[in-house]
N, C-alpha and C positions, 0 to 999 in steps of 0.2 A: 503673186498675190495670195494664192492658197497656200503656198509654201510658208509664207510668213504667218498667216493664221494658224497653221498646224505648229509652227515652232513656238508660237505664243501659248497655245493650249498646252504644249508639252511643259513649257517652263512653268505654267500654273499648277500642272498636275505634280510635277516634281517639286515645287516649292514647298510642299507640305513635308517633304522628307529632307531636303537640303537647300542650298543656295545657288542659282545657276547663273552664269556669265554669258552674255550674247554678244557676238563680234560680226562685224561685216567689213570685208576688204577685197582688194582685186588680187587674183592670183597671178603667176608668172606671164600667163598669156594675156593679161589684161582684162580678164573677165571678172565680174562682180560675183564674190563668194561669201555665202553666208555660213556662219559657225557658231557653236555655243558649247560651253564647258559646265559640267556639273561636278561639284566637289565630291570627293570621296567620303563615306561615312566616317572613315577614320581621319580625316583630315579637316582642318578648319577651312571655311570658305574665304574667299577674299572678295568681299563687297565692294561695289564701286561707291564712289562718294555720294552721299545722300540716299543710297539704298536703291535708288531707281524705281520705277513703276511697280516692280514686282514687290519689293518691301512695303509700298503703299497698299498693294492688294492684301498682303499678309496681314498688315496692321488692321485693315478693314475687317478681315475674317476673324481676327482676334477680338476686335471690338465686338463684333457680333456674338462671338463666343462668350465674352465677359458679360454682355448683357443677358444672355441666356442664364448663365451661372448666377448673376444677381436675382433674376426673376426666381430661379429655383430656391435660392437661399431664403429670399424674402418670403416664398411660399411655405417653406419649412418653419421659418421663425414665426409666421402667422398661424400655422398649425399648432406649433408648440405653445404659442400664446393662448390659442383656443383651448389646448388641453389644460394649460395652467388655469385658464379662466372657468373652464368646466366646474372643478371642485369648488371654485370660489363662488359660483352661482348660488349655492344653498347659504352662503353667509348672511345674506340680508334676512332670509327667512328664519334662520337660527336666532339672529339678533333680535328680530321682531318677537319671536316666541320667548326669548329670555326676558325681554322688556315687559311682555305681557304677565309672565309669572312674577316679576318683581312688582309690577302694579298690583297684581292680586295679593301678594304677600304684604305689601304696604297697607291695602284695605284691611286685610284681616288683623294687622298689627293695630290699626286705628279702631277697629271694632272691639277688640280685646281691651284696648285702652279706655274705651266708653264703658264696657262691662266693668272694668276695675273701678273706674270712678263711681259707678253706681253702686257697687258693693261697699266702697269706702263711706259713700254717702249714707247707706243704710246702717253700716256699723256705727258710724257716727251719731246717727238718729237714735239707734238703740242705746248707745252709751249716755246720750242726753236724757233719754228717757229713764234708765237706770238711775242716774244722778238725781232726777226729778223725784222718782220714787223714794229714794233715800232721803231726800230733803223734806218730803211731804208723805209721810206713811199713809196708807189708806185707812180712812175713818168708816166706822159703820154708818150705815144709811139711817137718815133721821126719819122720824115717824111720818113727816109729810112726804118723803121719798117712797117710804113703804106703801103709802096709800095710792101713790101713783102707779103701782104695779098692776098689771092687768088681772082681772079676776080669773081668766083662764089659765094663769101660770099654776101648774101643780103643786110647785113648791109653796106658793101663797096660799092655795087651798088647804094644804096640810100644816101649814104653819112650821115647815122645817125646810131650811135652805139645802139639806143634803139629801132631799127627796130621791133624786136620780140614783145616788149611790146606794141608798136603802133598797130601792126598787130592784136594782140589778141584783142585789144579794137575795132578796126574796124570790125572784124568778130563776135562781140557779136550780139545776136538774138535781133532784133529791138523790142520796146515795142508794145503792142496792140494798136490799133487805138484809142480807147476810152481814153486811158491814155495819148498818144501824144497830143490829143485835149486839155486835161485838164491840161497839164503841165503849171507850172508857169516859170518865167525867170529863167535862169541857176544860176544867183546870188542870188536869194531869197530863202526863206524857203517854205516849204510844207510838206504834208505827204508823208511817203514812199509808193510808189506804185509799184515798181519794183526792183528786185534784179537780177543781171546779172550772167552769168555762171562763175564758179570759175577759176581763172588763178594762177597757182602754180609758185612761184618764187624761192624757196629754199627749200631742204630738209636737216634736221638737221642730223649731222654726227655720233651722238652717242646716247645711250639710254637716257642720260640726256636731250635729246631734244624731247622726246615723247610729253610732254606739254611745253608750253613756251608763250611768248608774244613778238610781235614785233611792233614797233611804229614809227611815223613820227611827229615830232613837227609841228602843224599847224601854230603857231606863233614863230618860231625859232629865237633865238638872238645869239650873237658871244658867243664864237669863232666858233660855228658850223652853217653851212649854212641850208637853208631850204630843201635841198635835202638828208640831213643826215638822215639815218635809224639806229634804235637801237633794239636790240635784247636781251632777257634774257632766257636761258633754266632753267626752273623751276623745274625739277626733281632733288631732293637732299634735305638733311637735312639743309645745310648751302649755300644756294643760294645767291651769292654776284657778280658774274661776269656780266658786262654790256658791251656788244660788239657794236661798232659803225662802220657804213659803209658810204662811201662818197656818194653813190647813189645806185639806185636799181641794176645797172650792177655789182657793187661790191658786193652786197648782194648775187646775183645769182651765182657770181663766189666763195663766201666763203671767201673773203679776207678783214678782218677788218682792219681799219685805226686807230682804237683807242679801247683800252681795259681798262675799269675803274673797280676797285675793291671797291665795295660798303662797307661803313663802318658797316652796320647792315645788317642782312639777309633778303631776300624778302620772303613774304607768297604768294604763288600761282600765278595765271595768271592775276591779276587785275591791274597791274600798267598802268600808262599813262605818256605821255610826253607833256609838255606844258610850253611855255615861258621860255624856256632855263633851265627847271628843270624836274627831273624824280620825279614822285609822286607814292608812294607805301606803302603797309601795311607792317609793321614790323612783323616778323615770331612771331607766338603764342601770338599775342596781338592785341588790337583794335587800336593801335597807328598808325597814319599816319604820313609819313615823306615826306619832300621835299628836294631832293637832288639837289644841285646847281651844274651844269655841268661845269660852268666857275672856280669856286673855288674848285670843287671836295670835298664837305663837305656838311653835313646835315645844311640846312638853317632854317628849321622850323620842329616842331614835336608837334602834339596834338592828343589826344585819341578822337575818334569818339564816342559821347554819346551813351551808352546803346547798341552799336551794337555788335552782335555776332561775334565770331571769332573762328577759328581753328575747323570747323566742326559743329558748331551750326546751322548755316542756309546757307548751300552751295547750288549751282545749282545742277541740277539732276545728273550730271556727277561727282560730288564729287570734289576732289582736294583742300579742305579747301578755296573753293571760297566765303567765307562769305561776303568779302568787295571787291567790284569791281568799280574801278575809271574809269571814262569816260570823254571825252572832246567833245564838239560839238560847233555850232556856238555862244552859250550863255555862254560857260566858263566850269568850272570844276565841276564835279558831282561825287557823291558817291551813289552806289546802294548795299543796305544791307538790313538786317532785325533786329528786337529787340524782347525781350520776350514780351514786350507790345503788339507789332503787332502780335505776335503768329505766326511767319513765314511768313507773308505777306511782299512783297517788300516795302522798304522805300527808297525814293529818296530825296537826300540833295544836295543843291548847296552850293559849298564851296568857301571861299576866297582864291584865288591862293597864296597870300602871307603867311598869318598865318594859314591857314586851319580851320578857324573858320566856322561853320555851318550859312549860311546866311538864309536859308528857308527849310523846309522839308514837303514832302507830303507822306502819308500813302496809298497805293493802296490796291486793293483786289485781287491782283495776287500773288498767293504762290510761294515763291521763289524756292523751291525744286521740283516744277512741270514743270519748264522751264529749257532748257539746258544753256541758257546764255542770256544776255541782253546788250543793248547799247543805246546812247542818240542821237537823231537828231533834232535840232531845238527845243530843250526843251521837246521833246516827248521821252518817254520811249518805247522801243520796245523789245519784247522777242522772242527768237527762241524756237520752240516746241522741237526738238530733237537734240542731238549731234551726234547720230549714224545712223539714218535713212539716206539713201543717198537721198531721196527726202522728205525734210520736209518744214516747213513754218516759217514766222514770224507771229505769231499768236496773240499776243496782242499789244495794244497801249494804253499808258497813257499820257494824256495832262496836263503838269503842269500848263498851262495857265487857263484851266478850271476845273481841279481836276477830269476829268472824264476818264473812261477806257472802251475800247471796244474790242470785237474780231475781228480779221482780218485774212487774208489768202493770204499772199504774198509768192509765191513759192521760195525756197532757197535749193541749193545741198550741201550735205557733201560729196565731192568726196572721202575722204579717211576714213570716217565713225568714226571719233573721234574727234569732234571739241571741243577744250578745251578753246578757247578764240575768241571772237568776239567784235572788236571795230571799231568805225567810225572815218574817217579822214575827217574833214570839208573842207579841202582846195582840196584834191583830189576827194572828193565826192565818196569815196569807204569805203567799209568795209574790215578791216584787220582781218585775222582769223588764227588760228594755228590748223591744222587739222591732227593729228596722224603723228608728225614729219615734216609736210609740212607747210611753210608759203604761205598762199593763200590770194588773194584779189579778191573783188566782186565789180563791178561797180553799182551804184544805181541811181534811178531817182526819184525825189520828184515832187509832183504835187498835184492837187485837187483829193480826192478820188472820185470814181464812186458813182453817186447818188443811194440811196437805194429805 
């Protein structure tokens, strides 16, 4: 019995290496003899039919082994799946964030759309208001309306609707004693010796009025009178609107009596009004245009020879101020620069009719180092800064002698972005456009103080 168990165990142990054959038979003496044979590693075994119980045990062990392998494989696959799922775990969060940003952008788009609609509505209201004013010009108040004005109104008390303007002039700081003693007659010319305090007349209503130009014709002709004031807002790609006001009071109230649409767009703040025509530079070119107010058409055009344009030689504040037209007691002028002058200011006197250059002077004043320039009595003057609240008129060039010199006449920029300065020879004032505000300065001419 124990021998049989030993033999079976041996077969099971050897079954992992080869296949065993078990035999039982009687020997020659008639005794029962047990024997078994194990195949050599180099030989094939000779299994019995059906494999026997040994094969069944081997199959059982293989089944257990396959089960273990399957469990290991499934475990690795699960780990790999978890590894793959780990980076995918952040996808829902990223998707949520993207959708939130999309929602925010959609809200911003809707808000901007509402703002655009509001601006369009305001523009349409202004257009309708302009049409209404054009169809029905402002009429002077009747006697009954005048009687309804409060007695506390200072203009009513003095019987003068321009009282505020007169009061501002009266309260200006007087000139120093040495300047008063050297002053010439008020009808004659002289050098600039004093600039008064700025007086604000009107603030532009929209962003298009941050920069601009306002003018008064010193030699006005029909159909518009000498009190007529003109204004152009110059912020925009296609600047064409020219607004006209009967007088300073109407300008301060913001009620234009005439709106003209220019046939060609304006470049920057260098326009000027003279003898019934608007003189301006055509956008993105060195072409000068004379727009006749009576016929509402272009009366003359001519290129300014070799002049820089559209940002080649602007003033220090920029604004494509390459060509600046000016008017004084001696006529119409152009202030600009050329490649030959290498950025230095060139002054040319122009023929008001055909815009031909009569004579030119090249100065030693660098155009991009000064904020602005204007002409008085044939002399060029430059402003040092457009942003400093306390600046100076710092250079003067005399076309009669061809000489330039440094000066220091104090001047104030109340709103700290002065984009236009021009001289009105009739009123003896400087007109400027300072950060949405239309401002004027009284000036005094006289003999300069001896050095």
